[in-house]
C-alpha positions as CSV (number, residue, x, y, z in Angstrom):
1,M,5.2,0.2,-11.0
2,R,3.6,3.7,-11.7
3,L,2.2,6.0,-8.7
4,S,-1.7,5.4,-10.5
5,H,-0.8,1.8,-11.0
6,F,0.5,1.5,-7.2
7,R,-3.1,3.4,-6.8
8,A,-5.6,1.8,-8.9
9,L,-4.3,-2.5,-6.7
10,L,-5.1,-0.9,-3.5
11,E,-8.2,0.5,-5.1
12,S,-9.1,-2.7,-6.5
13,E,-8.1,-4.8,-3.7
14,F,-9.7,-2.9,-1.3
15,G,-12.0,-0.7,-2.5
16,R,-11.7,3.7,-2.8
17,M,-12.8,4.0,0.5
18,R,-10.9,1.6,2.7
19,A,-8.0,1.9,0.5
20,G,-7.8,6.0,0.9
21,S,-8.0,5.5,4.9
22,L,-5.4,2.8,5.1
23,A,-3.4,4.7,3.0
24,R,-4.0,7.9,5.3
25,D,-3.6,6.4,8.5
26,H,-2.3,2.5,8.5
27,V,0.8,2.1,10.0
28,F,3.5,-0.7,8.9
29,A,6.3,-1.9,11.1
30,A,7.6,-3.6,6.9
31,L,7.7,0.0,6.2
32,D,10.1,1.4,9.7
33,G,6.8,3.0,11.3
34,R,5.2,4.8,8.2
35,T,1.7,5.0,6.4
36,V,1.7,3.8,2.6
37,E,1.3,8.2,1.8
38,Q,4.5,8.9,4.4
39,A,6.3,6.0,2.5
40,I,5.1,7.6,-1.1
41,E,6.3,10.8,0.0
42,D,9.8,9.5,1.5
43,G,10.4,8.1,-1.7
44,L,10.4,4.5,-0.8
45,D,10.0,1.9,-4.1
46,L,6.4,1.4,-4.0
47,R,6.4,-2.7,-5.1
48,K,8.2,-2.3,-1.6
49,V,4.9,-0.7,-0.2
50,W,3.2,-3.0,-2.2
51,H,4.1,-5.9,-0.8
52,A,3.8,-4.4,2.5
53,V,0.4,-3.7,2.6
54,C,-0.1,-7.2,0.8
55,D,1.5,-9.1,3.2
56,E,0.1,-6.8,6.3
57,Y,-3.8,-7.7,4.8
58,D,-2.9,-11.5,3.5
59,V,-4.0,-10.4,0.2
60,P,-3.5,-14.2,-2.2
61,A,-0.2,-14.3,-3.9
62,Q,-2.4,-14.0,-7.5
63,R,-2.8,-10.3,-6.8
64,R,-0.3,-9.4,-5.6
């Protein structure tokens, strides 16, 4: 998954403002206590990051 596609998915699901806040501020246990931005900076697989977001926010399977 490319970063541009990941960001598009995040904005599509949560809206531009909420997606940005979620990526900067929400700490995910599934990402070892990182935010989305920290996980990306640390080089985690974007699919893993996306699935952590989807699991945390109960995103329906058809939009994962």
